[in-house]
N, C-alpha and C positions, 0 to 999 in steps of 0.2 A: 481572104481565106479561100483556098482552092477546094472546089467541090468535086465529088465523083461524077463520072459520066452519067450514071443513072439519075443522080440528083439534077444535073444540068438538063437532061432530057425532060425530066418531069417539070422543071421550071419553065421550059418552052411551051408547055401545055396550059400554062396559067396566064391569065390576064392580070398582072400585078396591080393594075389600076382599078380593078373591079372588086366589088364586095359581093360575094355569092350568097344567094338564099340558102338556108340550111338544107332544104330538100335536095338542091343541086350539089351542095358542098359534100354531103355524105356519099354521094355517088362518085364525085370527082376524087375524093381522098382514097377511095377503094381502087380506083383506076390507077392512081399514082403509086400505090403501094405494091411495087413489083418485085420486092425481095422474095427469096425462096422460103422464108419463114413467115409465121403468122404475126405480122407487125402489129404493134400496139397503136391505137388511135388516141391521140392526145389533144386536149383542149387547153388553150392558154387565154386567160382573160386579164386584160390590163385595166386596173381600177384607178379611179380618181380619188385615192385615199393617201394619207401619210402614215405608213406603218409604224413610224417612230412614236406616234401618239397612241396611247393605250386605248382611247375611245374610238380609234379608227382601225383597230386590228380586226381584220375579217378572217374568221376561222369557223369551221363547223364540220358537220358530217352530212352525208346524203346516201340513201340507198338507191343505186341505179336500177331501173326496172329490169334490165337484162344483164346486170352484173358487169364485171370488167373483162370477162373471158379468161381470167387468171385463176388457177386453183389456189385458194387462200389457205395457208397453213396457220392454224390458230393455237397459240400457247396460252394456257390459263394458269395463273398463279393463285392458288387458293388452298383451303384445307377443310377437313371435315366433310359434311354432307354435300357441300358445294362442288367437291371433286366429282362425285357421281353425276350431279346435274350437268356439269360441263362435258363430261364424257358422253352422256346420253344425247347431248345437243350436237355432238360431232366434233368436239375439240380434238386436235391432233396430239397434243401432249398436255398433261395436267399434273400439277404437283406444287410443293412449297419449298421447304428448306433444301432438299437434294437438288431440285430443279434450279433453284436460284444459284446454288454452288456450281452447277453445270454451266449455267450461262456465264457466271463469273470466269469460268475456265475457258470461255471462248466459243461455246456452242450457240449458234445463232440460226438454226434451220427453221425459221418461222417468219411469217409476214405480219402478224398482228399479235399483240400481247394484251391480255385482259387480266385484271386482278381485282380481288375483293378488297374493300376498305380495311378490313381487319388485318391484312397482311402487308399493307403499304409501307409500314415502317421498315420491313425487311426488303421490300422491293426497291426502296430508296437507295440501297447499296448498288443497284444496277444503273443508277442515273447516268454515269459517264458512258456506259456501254450502250444502253438503249436510247438515251437522249440524243446522241450524235447521229443516230440512224432513224430518228423520228418514230421510235417504237415504244417510248416510255408511256405507260398507261396514264390516262388523264380523265378526270371526271367530265370535262367539257366535251370530250369526244365519245363519252359513253363507255370507255374502257376501264373505268374504275367503278364497279357496281356489284351489288349483291345479286342482281338479276343476270347471273352469268350465262344461263341457258339462252335467254333472249339475245344477249350480246354476242354469243357464239353464232347463233343462227343468222343474226344480222350481218356479221362479218363474212360468213360463208355465202350469203345471198348477194353480196356485192356492195356492202356499205364501205364507203371510203371517207377518210378524213382529209381535210385540206386547210391551208392557211396561206394568207398573202405573204409574199417574200419582201425583202427590203426594197425591192424595186417597184412594189405595188402590183405584182403579177401573181395570179393564182394558176397553178398548173395541175391538171388531173388526167388520168387515163380514163377514157370513157368507152373502151371496147377494144375489139380486135379487127383486123382486116377481114376475117372470116364472118363477121357479123353481117346481117342483112342491113341495107340502108335504113329501113324503118326502125330497126333496133338501135342503131347509132343515133338516129334523129331523136328518139324518145329519151335516150340516155343524156344527150346534150341538153334537151329541154328540161329534164329533171334537175340537172346540175345548175343550169342558168336560173331556174326558178328559185333554187336555194340561195344562190349568190345574190339575187335581187332582194330576197327576203331579209338578208343579213346586212343590207345597206346601213352603215352607221348614221345616226341622226346628225352627227357633227360634220359629216362629209359635205363639202360645198362643191358646186359646179357639177360637171358631168361625172356620174358615178362609173358607168361602164364605158371605157374609152375605146376598146377594141377587143375583138374575139377572133381567135385563129384556131383552125383545125389542121392537124397534120398527122402523118404516120411516122413511125420510127425513122425511116430513111428518106422521107419526102419533104419538100418545102412546105411552108405553111399556107393555108388557104384562108384568106380574110373573109370573115362572115359578115353578112348584113346584120349588124347588131340591132337596129330598130325593128327589123322583121322578126328576129328571135324574141325580143322583149315583148312585142305585140302578142306573140304566140303564147308566152308564159304568163 
């Protein structure tokens, strides 16, 4: 695969044999993010689990201390008094039947969908539309709840949902290039703490195999995983 000139130049600034301490890596990833836009900073964690086994499926949510740097558009599917609660909490769009019909028609201008349990039978119609985009409300991620106000506030504050893919890798955005190194460090630590907490009891051998930090346009920086885990 042929890389861009910017990527190749960034690659020359890395020692590919080295695993960087987190404090050094968050500074380095900002240095390598030279694109003209505010690049996302992403974390990739390779786990020693078998995602094909239900008891080794790693998934969860975490509220990053400094958010992701992205403005989160929240859609709430509910009715009655819960509509007002969602609106007061800062939801971008709230509704039930008409909103569901609108989404069925192809409107998808939101990043998170929250629904109350009493309307899930209707939300089920959106499974093919929302499910393929990872937007389907789910009790395990806290997006199917009667506590819609808190769910909206959490989403706006930087709560992210994640799950291991079929290759045993968890990917998550942990900030932006414009973040201070300390903010990126604290976000990474919060994410890694949650990953560690979710270790399946049935997983054998090494649980966290590798951790890599990168920006949208830069190569990955391999982190010193033992140093991170000692910190969390």
